[in-house]
C-alpha positions as a LaTeX table, in Angstrom:
\begin{tabular}{lrrr}
\hline
Residue & $x$ (\AA) & $y$ (\AA) & $z$ (\AA) \\
\hline
Met1 & 230.04 & 14.72 & 58.18 \\
Asn2 & 226.15 & 15.27 & 58.03 \\
Asp3 & 225.52 & 18.21 & 60.02 \\
Val4 & 221.69 & 18.16 & 59.26 \\
Leu5 & 221.54 & 14.60 & 60.47 \\
Ala6 & 223.87 & 15.16 & 63.54 \\
Ala7 & 221.61 & 18.43 & 64.07 \\
Lys8 & 218.25 & 16.41 & 63.88 \\
Ile9 & 219.68 & 13.86 & 66.23 \\
His10 & 221.02 & 16.27 & 69.02 \\
Asp11 & 217.24 & 18.30 & 69.07 \\
Val12 & 215.61 & 14.93 & 69.06 \\
Ser13 & 217.63 & 13.51 & 71.98 \\
Asn14 & 218.91 & 16.69 & 74.04 \\
Ile15 & 216.25 & 17.44 & 76.77 \\
Lys16 & 216.44 & 20.09 & 79.64 \\
Gly17 & 215.85 & 19.94 & 82.74 \\
Thr18 & 217.04 & 18.24 & 86.24 \\
Phe19 & 218.22 & 14.64 & 85.64 \\
Arg20 & 220.63 & 12.49 & 87.82 \\
Leu21 & 222.79 & 10.58 & 86.07 \\
Arg22 & 224.29 & 7.97 & 86.64 \\
Ser23 & 227.41 & 9.13 & 88.24 \\
Gly24 & 225.17 & 10.68 & 91.14 \\
Ala25 & 225.91 & 14.10 & 90.09 \\
Val26 & 222.95 & 16.18 & 88.92 \\
Ser27 & 222.78 & 17.80 & 85.25 \\
Asn28 & 220.31 & 20.61 & 83.70 \\
Glu29 & 220.95 & 18.62 & 80.68 \\
Tyr30 & 220.27 & 15.00 & 79.31 \\
Phe31 & 221.04 & 13.16 & 76.39 \\
Asp32 & 218.61 & 10.09 & 75.59 \\
Lys33 & 219.59 & 8.41 & 72.97 \\
Tyr34 & 216.40 & 6.56 & 72.92 \\
Leu35 & 214.30 & 9.70 & 71.39 \\
Phe36 & 216.02 & 8.95 & 68.40 \\
Glu37 & 216.22 & 5.60 & 67.83 \\
Ala38 & 212.04 & 5.46 & 68.28 \\
Glu39 & 211.74 & 8.01 & 65.41 \\
Pro40 & 211.34 & 5.60 & 62.64 \\
Ala41 & 212.47 & 8.70 & 59.65 \\
Leu42 & 214.89 & 9.75 & 61.82 \\
Leu43 & 216.30 & 5.82 & 62.61 \\
Gln44 & 215.97 & 5.09 & 58.64 \\
Glu45 & 218.53 & 8.07 & 57.90 \\
Ile46 & 220.93 & 6.98 & 60.81 \\
Gly47 & 220.80 & 3.62 & 58.92 \\
Gln48 & 221.12 & 4.91 & 55.83 \\
Ala49 & 224.45 & 7.16 & 56.94 \\
Met50 & 226.34 & 4.26 & 58.57 \\
Ala51 & 224.96 & 0.92 & 56.08 \\
Pro52 & 228.17 & 1.98 & 54.36 \\
Met53 & 230.60 & 1.95 & 57.29 \\
Ile54 & 229.72 & $-1.80$ & 57.24 \\
Pro55 & 233.12 & $-3.62$ & 56.40 \\
Lys56 & 233.19 & $-5.98$ & 53.37 \\
Gly57 & 232.83 & $-9.62$ & 54.15 \\
Ala58 & 230.58 & $-8.88$ & 57.26 \\
Asp59 & 228.30 & $-12.08$ & 57.53 \\
Ala60 & 226.26 & $-10.61$ & 60.40 \\
Leu61 & 225.07 & $-7.25$ & 62.71 \\
Ala62 & 225.28 & $-7.81$ & 66.20 \\
Gly63 & 223.03 & $-5.65$ & 67.74 \\
Leu64 & 223.52 & $-5.08$ & 71.57 \\
Glu65 & 220.62 & $-5.34$ & 73.79 \\
Met66 & 219.13 & $-2.49$ & 74.00 \\
Gly67 & 220.14 & 0.28 & 72.30 \\
Gly68 & 222.26 & $-1.59$ & 69.28 \\
Ile69 & 218.99 & $-3.46$ & 68.80 \\
Pro70 & 217.12 & $-1.01$ & 66.98 \\
Ile71 & 220.18 & 0.38 & 65.07 \\
Ala72 & 221.06 & $-3.34$ & 63.77 \\
Val73 & 217.40 & $-4.38$ & 62.27 \\
Met74 & 217.58 & $-0.55$ & 60.49 \\
Leu75 & 220.82 & $-1.54$ & 58.86 \\
Ser76 & 219.72 & $-5.00$ & 58.20 \\
Gln77 & 216.43 & $-4.13$ & 56.60 \\
Ile78 & 219.04 & $-1.33$ & 54.43 \\
Thr79 & 221.64 & $-3.62$ & 53.66 \\
Gly80 & 219.92 & $-7.15$ & 53.52 \\
Thr81 & 222.75 & $-8.22$ & 55.75 \\
Pro82 & 221.40 & $-10.09$ & 58.92 \\
Cys83 & 221.43 & $-9.81$ & 62.24 \\
Val84 & 221.91 & $-11.38$ & 65.13 \\
Phe85 & 220.73 & $-9.69$ & 69.00 \\
Val86 & 223.38 & $-10.31$ & 71.79 \\
Arg87 & 222.02 & $-10.38$ & 75.01 \\
Lys88 & 223.63 & $-8.87$ & 78.23 \\
Glu89 & 224.33 & $-12.20$ & 79.24 \\
Ala90 & 223.28 & $-15.73$ & 77.70 \\
Lys91 & 219.63 & $-16.39$ & 79.28 \\
Gln92 & 219.83 & $-19.39$ & 81.73 \\
Tyr93 & 216.67 & $-20.95$ & 80.41 \\
Gly94 & 215.44 & $-22.53$ & 77.01 \\
Thr95 & 218.05 & $-22.65$ & 74.27 \\
Cys96 & 220.78 & $-20.31$ & 76.75 \\
Lys97 & 221.85 & $-18.27$ & 73.91 \\
Leu98 & 223.70 & $-15.01$ & 74.33 \\
Ala99 & 222.84 & $-14.42$ & 70.49 \\
Glu100 & 219.39 & $-14.86$ & 69.35 \\
Gly101 & 218.49 & $-14.98$ & 65.70 \\
Gly102 & 221.38 & $-17.48$ & 63.75 \\
Asp103 & 224.42 & $-19.41$ & 64.75 \\
Ile104 & 227.79 & $-17.42$ & 65.29 \\
Asp105 & 230.11 & $-19.95$ & 65.10 \\
Gly106 & 232.66 & $-18.58$ & 62.67 \\
Lys107 & 230.79 & $-15.58$ & 61.43 \\
Arg108 & 232.59 & $-12.40$ & 61.18 \\
Leu109 & 230.37 & $-10.02$ & 63.19 \\
Val110 & 229.95 & $-6.58$ & 63.24 \\
Ile111 & 228.90 & $-5.17$ & 66.83 \\
Ile112 & 225.86 & $-2.26$ & 66.29 \\
Glu113 & 225.79 & $-0.11$ & 69.13 \\
Asp114 & 223.86 & 3.13 & 69.69 \\
Val115 & 226.25 & 5.34 & 72.22 \\
Val116 & 229.58 & 4.28 & 73.10 \\
Thr117 & 230.88 & 5.84 & 76.49 \\
Ser118 & 233.28 & 3.32 & 78.39 \\
Gly119 & 233.27 & 0.44 & 75.89 \\
Gly120 & 232.74 & $-1.28$ & 78.61 \\
Gln121 & 229.91 & $-3.64$ & 77.85 \\
Ile122 & 230.97 & $-3.92$ & 74.27 \\
Leu123 & 234.54 & $-5.36$ & 75.43 \\
Leu124 & 231.78 & $-8.06$ & 77.32 \\
Ser125 & 230.41 & $-8.73$ & 74.57 \\
Ala126 & 233.24 & $-8.90$ & 72.15 \\
Lys127 & 234.58 & $-11.23$ & 74.69 \\
Glu128 & 231.34 & $-14.04$ & 74.87 \\
Leu129 & 230.85 & $-13.54$ & 71.17 \\
Arg130 & 234.28 & $-14.73$ & 70.59 \\
Asp131 & 234.49 & $-17.35$ & 72.95 \\
Arg132 & 231.51 & $-18.78$ & 71.21 \\
Gly133 & 233.60 & $-18.89$ & 67.92 \\
Ala134 & 232.68 & $-15.07$ & 66.09 \\
Ile135 & 235.19 & $-13.64$ & 64.69 \\
Val136 & 234.65 & $-9.53$ & 65.84 \\
Asp137 & 236.68 & $-6.65$ & 65.10 \\
Val138 & 234.52 & $-3.84$ & 64.53 \\
Val139 & 232.17 & $-1.97$ & 66.60 \\
Leu140 & 229.54 & 0.58 & 64.66 \\
Cys141 & 227.78 & 3.01 & 66.38 \\
Val142 & 225.63 & 6.09 & 65.85 \\
Ile143 & 227.73 & 8.17 & 68.83 \\
Asp144 & 231.12 & 8.12 & 70.35 \\
Arg145 & 230.67 & 10.48 & 73.55 \\
Glu146 & 234.66 & 10.80 & 73.85 \\
Ala147 & 235.20 & 9.27 & 77.01 \\
Gly148 & 237.56 & 7.04 & 76.75 \\
Gly149 & 235.73 & 3.95 & 74.55 \\
Arg150 & 237.92 & 4.11 & 71.68 \\
Glu151 & 241.01 & 4.16 & 73.37 \\
Asn152 & 239.45 & 0.71 & 75.31 \\
Leu153 & 238.68 & $-1.23$ & 72.49 \\
Val154 & 241.25 & $-0.89$ & 70.49 \\
Lys155 & 243.63 & $-2.82$ & 73.51 \\
Asp156 & 241.53 & $-5.23$ & 72.69 \\
His157 & 241.62 & $-5.29$ & 68.92 \\
Leu158 & 237.90 & $-3.44$ & 68.15 \\
Glu159 & 238.04 & $-0.74$ & 65.92 \\
Leu160 & 235.41 & 1.84 & 66.63 \\
Arg161 & 233.61 & 3.52 & 64.01 \\
Pro162 & 231.39 & 6.01 & 64.72 \\
Leu163 & 228.84 & 7.98 & 62.41 \\
Phe164 & 229.29 & 11.19 & 65.00 \\
Thr165 & 231.35 & 12.01 & 67.92 \\
Met166 & 229.84 & 14.11 & 70.60 \\
Thr167 & 231.63 & 17.04 & 69.77 \\
Gln168 & 230.03 & 16.83 & 66.28 \\
Leu169 & 226.84 & 16.43 & 67.13 \\
Lys170 & 227.08 & 19.68 & 69.97 \\
Ala171 & 229.10 & 21.43 & 66.80 \\
Ala172 & 226.07 & 20.63 & 64.28 \\
Ala173 & 223.63 & 22.02 & 67.16 \\
Gly174 & 225.21 & 25.34 & 67.64 \\
Asn175 & 226.69 & 24.41 & 70.90 \\
Thr176 & 229.86 & 24.08 & 70.99 \\
\hline
\end{tabular}
């Protein structure tokens, strides 16, 4: 584990204050994943660390809307692997595509996400991609929140490969 990179991600993304969470609970701490994605140097470091995680034989990286897209673009730049941008649902006009940027039929795609919690959107997107002929069996993410995502994905034959777990980020930041 790269403790320095983990600490940087935590330091940039962990903010203090009063926040209402999606669940309705109130917290004095919030992890804003977009803060690490918006920092070019940090995003490049993350991409360099994730590049070796891409399985051999991948035809394209499938960046999920919205947080997976900057990660997929950075990985594409570093590795030369093409990427596609996966919408939460196919657009209802024009080409009506789910995945923009290239043909996915018969292609081995690697789903790219920023943070995995339950894996719900990944499961929906993987099904839609598979229904359109893509081969999907690996998911890369920057952070696994360790909230059941890995277990949910494995039930659908998806292997989760996180760069870090939330436990690792907190440990690297001294917040065990």
